[in-house]
N, C-alpha and C positions, 0 to 999 in steps of 0.2 A: 589439601587446600592448593596446592600449586598446580595441579592437574585443572581443578576448577577454574582457576584465574587464567590458565593458558587455553582452555576450551571455551571460556565464555565469549569472545568475539566471533569464533566460528559457529558457535550454536545460536547466537543472536543473527547472524546472517543466515543460517538454515531455516530459522524461524521465519525471519522477514521474507525470504523467498517463497517459501511454502504457502504462507497466508496471503502474501500478495499475489501470488499464481492463482490461487482459488478466487480471489477477489476479482482479478482481472477476466475470469471466466464468466463471472456474474455481468461484468460489463459487455463482454462479447456476446453473451446470451440477449442483453436487452438491445444493444446496437444494432447487431447482425441477424439476431433470431438463431443462432447456432446453439448447440448443446442441450437441445430441449426447450430452449427459452422462447418467449414471444417478443417480437420486434416491437420496441416502444417507437410510437410515431414521433418523427423528427420534430424537436420543439416541444415536445409533450411535456408538461410540468406535473411532478417532479420525475418522472421515470426515465426520460430521454437524458436529461441532466444528470440523473445519478449514473446512469449508463456511460456516459462520457467520464465523470469522475473515477468510476471504478475501472474503466478500460486504461485511461491515461494514467491516473494515479497509480493503480495497480502495476502498470507496466513500468512506470518509473521506479517504483519501490523494488520490483523484481531486479532491475538492472542496477538499482543503487545511485540513482540520480536525483539530487534534491531531496534525499530520502526524508529528512525531519519535516520539511514543509509539506511534502506529500502527503506523508503519514498524518499529519495534523488535520489537513483538508480531508483525507479519507475517514478518519475518526470522527470529525465534525458531520460528515455526510451520514455516517451511521448513527449517530446520536439524533439528527435531525429524522432519520428514518424510524428510529425506535419510538421517539415521543410523538411524532406526527401520525405515524401509520399504525403501530403497534400498540402503544400503551393505551390509547382511547378505547381499545377492544376489551381490556382486562388489566388488572394490576400487575401480575406476575408474567414474566417473559415465558415461562412454560405454558401459561394459558392463552397468551396473546400472540403467540408464534414469533416473537421478537429475539429469541435466544441467538440466532446467528448475527443480527445487528449488534446485540450487547458485546458479543464475542469479539466481532471485528473492531467495534469502537475501542473497547478496551486493548485489544492487541495493537491497533495502530497507535494508540495513545503511549503504549510502553515503547514501541519502536521510536516515536517522536522524542520521548524522555531519554531512554537507553542508548539510542544510536543505533545505526545500522549494522555494526559489527565489521568484520574484517573484509568480506568480499564485497567491495563496492565499486563501481565504475567510477565515480567521483575521485576516490583516492588515485585510481591508475591514471585517470585524465589529468589529475592535478600533478602527479609525478611526471608525465609526459610533457607537460607545459614547462614546468621547471626545468626539465633537462634540454628542452629545445633550444632555448637561447644560449646555453653553455656550449652545445655542440656547434651551433652556428658560429659562435665566436671562435672556437678552436679552428675551424676550417678557413675561416677568412684570414 
C-alpha cells in the first residue's frame, strides 16, 4: 500500500501528460493540417474551435498549467463532440465511432477531479514566486 500511495502522484502526472499530448496532436491536426489531419477552415464551427481547445487545452495540460480548469474545458468539449457528432449516428460508442470522445471526456474529468499529479509547472512557478520576495529581501 505504501508503494501505491507514493507512486500515485507520479502516475497521475504520467497519465495526464500522455493523454494531453495525444489530445494536443488532434488539435495540431485540425489547426495546422499536420499528422495526417485536414485543416479546419478558420472560424468554422465547431471543427476550428475544437482544434483550438485541443491544441491550447492539451498544451496547458501537458505542461501542468491551470490543469483542473483546462481538463474540465477539454472534458466538456469531448462530451459535446460525443452527443452532437457521434451519438445521433447510433446508440453505442462502438457503433457510432465515438469511443475516442468518450475516453477523452472521462480521462479529462478524472484529471479535473483527481488533480494533475506531481509533475506540474504550476507548482514549480508557485515555488519560484514564493522564493523570489524572500531572496530579494535578503539581498536588500
